[in-house]
C-alpha positions in Angstrom: 74.6 -38.1 137.0 75.0 -40.8 139.6 77.7 -40.6 142.3 78.9 -43.6 144.4 81.2 -43.7 147.4 82.7 -47.2 147.0 84.1 -47.1 150.6 80.6 -46.8 152.0 79.4 -49.7 149.8 82.0 -52.3 150.9 80.3 -55.1 152.8 81.8 -58.5 153.5 79.9 -61.7 154.2 81.5 -64.7 155.9 79.8 -67.4 153.8 80.6 -66.3 150.2 81.6 -63.3 148.1 79.1 -60.4 148.2 78.2 -58.6 144.9 76.3 -55.3 144.7 74.9 -54.2 141.4 75.5 -50.5 141.0 74.4 -49.9 137.4 72.2 -52.3 135.4 71.5 -50.9 131.9 71.1 -52.8 128.7 74.6 -52.0 127.5 76.5 -51.2 130.7 76.6 -53.1 134.0 78.7 -52.2 137.0 79.2 -54.3 140.1 81.1 -54.1 143.4 82.2 -57.5 144.6 83.5 -57.9 148.2 85.4 -61.2 148.9 86.8 -62.5 152.1 90.2 -64.3 152.0 89.6 -67.7 150.5 86.4 -66.8 148.7 86.1 -67.9 145.1 83.9 -66.6 142.3 83.3 -69.8 140.2 84.0 -70.0 136.5 81.5 -68.2 134.3 81.3 -66.0 131.3 79.7 -62.7 130.3 78.4 -61.6 126.9 80.2 -58.2 126.9 83.7 -56.9 127.5 84.7 -57.3 131.1 87.0 -55.0 133.1 88.0 -55.9 136.7 89.6 -53.2 138.8 91.1 -54.2 142.2 90.0 -51.6 144.7 91.4 -53.4 147.8 93.3 -56.6 148.5 94.9 -59.3 146.4 93.2 -61.8 144.1 94.1 -64.1 141.3 92.0 -63.7 138.2 91.9 -66.7 135.8 90.9 -66.4 132.2 90.5 -70.1 131.4 93.6 -71.6 133.0 95.8 -68.5 132.6 96.3 -66.7 136.0 96.8 -63.0 136.5 97.5 -61.6 140.0 95.7 -58.4 140.8 96.6 -56.1 143.7 94.8 -52.8 144.8 95.1 -50.3 142.0 95.5 -52.8 139.2 93.0 -53.9 136.6 92.5 -56.5 133.9 90.2 -56.7 130.9 89.0 -59.5 128.7 87.0 -60.2 125.6 83.3 -61.2 125.6 82.3 -64.8 126.4 85.7 -65.7 127.9 85.4 -68.1 130.8 86.9 -66.7 134.0 87.0 -67.1 137.7 88.5 -65.2 140.7 90.2 -66.4 143.9 90.8 -64.0 146.9 94.1 -64.3 148.8 93.1 -61.7 151.3 90.0 -59.6 151.9 89.4 -57.9 148.6 87.1 -55.5 146.8 86.7 -55.5 143.0 84.9 -53.1 140.7 83.6 -55.1 137.7 82.3 -53.4 134.5 80.6 -55.2 131.6 80.0 -53.3 128.4 78.8 -54.0 124.9 76.2 -56.5 126.1 73.4 -55.4 123.8 69.7 -55.7 124.5 67.9 -59.0 123.7 64.8 -58.7 121.5 61.6 -58.2 123.4 63.2 -56.8 126.5 62.1 -53.3 127.6 64.5 -50.3 127.4 65.5 -50.6 131.0 66.8 -54.1 130.2 64.4 -55.8 132.7 61.8 -58.3 131.5 58.4 -58.1 133.2 57.1 -61.5 134.4 53.5 -61.1 135.4 52.4 -64.2 137.3 49.0 -63.0 138.5 47.2 -65.2 136.0 49.6 -68.1 136.1 48.3 -71.2 138.0 50.0 -71.4 141.4 51.8 -74.7 140.9 53.6 -73.3 137.8 54.7 -70.0 139.3 57.9 -70.9 141.1 59.3 -73.2 138.4 58.6 -70.5 135.8 60.3 -67.8 137.9 63.4 -70.0 138.5 63.7 -71.0 134.8 63.7 -67.3 133.9 66.2 -66.4 136.6 68.5 -69.3 135.7 68.7 -67.9 132.1 69.9 -64.5 133.4 73.5 -63.5 133.0 75.2 -61.8 136.0 73.8 -58.3 136.3 70.6 -59.2 134.4 67.2 -58.8 136.1 63.6 -59.7 135.8 60.7 -57.8 137.2 58.2 -60.0 139.0 54.6 -58.7 139.1 52.3 -60.3 141.6 49.1 -59.6 143.6 50.7 -60.4 147.0 54.1 -60.3 148.6 55.8 -63.5 147.7 57.9 -63.9 150.9 58.1 -67.8 150.5 59.7 -67.3 147.1 62.3 -64.9 148.5 63.2 -67.5 151.2 63.3 -70.2 148.5 65.9 -68.1 146.5 68.0 -67.8 149.7 67.8 -71.6 150.1 68.3 -73.0 146.6 70.2 -70.2 144.9 72.2 -68.8 147.8 74.3 -65.7 146.9 72.9 -65.6 143.4 69.9 -63.2 143.6 69.3 -59.6 144.9 65.7 -58.9 145.8 64.4 -55.3 145.5 60.9 -54.0 145.9 59.9 -51.4 143.3 56.3 -51.2 144.3 54.4 -52.5 147.4 50.7 -51.8 147.8 47.6 -53.9 148.4 47.0 -56.1 145.3 50.2 -54.9 143.5 53.8 -56.0 144.1 56.7 -55.3 141.6 59.9 -56.9 142.6 63.2 -56.7 140.7 65.2 -59.9 141.0 68.8 -59.4 139.8 71.4 -62.2 139.3 74.4 -61.1 141.3 76.3 -64.4 141.4 77.1 -67.2 139.0 75.1 -70.4 139.1 76.5 -73.3 141.2 77.3 -76.7 139.8 74.8 -78.1 142.3 71.9 -76.0 141.0 69.0 -78.1 139.7 65.9 -76.8 137.9 62.8 -76.4 140.0 59.9 -78.6 138.9 56.2 -78.1 139.4 
């Protein structure tokens, strides 16, 4: 059993919307998204059924070009792969659930692919990591395994994929670092692939 106090998890950021992944399982993802007035979640799609519950505030949810106003206490759901976006008219908090995603072949039971870069030549590491990350759906993760703390990579994520990645250390000891990198925001139209 896992209990969450949503009120304690609300955290707004001035630059863009702020997503927090609460549950990340192969067939069930749950996210809390905090949006300041004027923030926009750009158009994207998800492979499973999406339900959005407005916890606070007022947003307009668009499925394609069809708008739907959501106020606190209201919710909307849509079918898998439908393109959608959200615009906040006031400071708002959304609880987003994605179900029926399924588990891709070759991905472990926890739904997180291990990416061990210890034997990968250094010039190829960052391009490989960003290519794997860019292929993730929102809520999806990869587990980076390295022999040192890749602080420059973390900074690079903040610079070239701002608001898209959540960085979480699972193991930190001399010679072994396991870092879970989760996609928490959709790609930007200005994103470009990282080249070696």
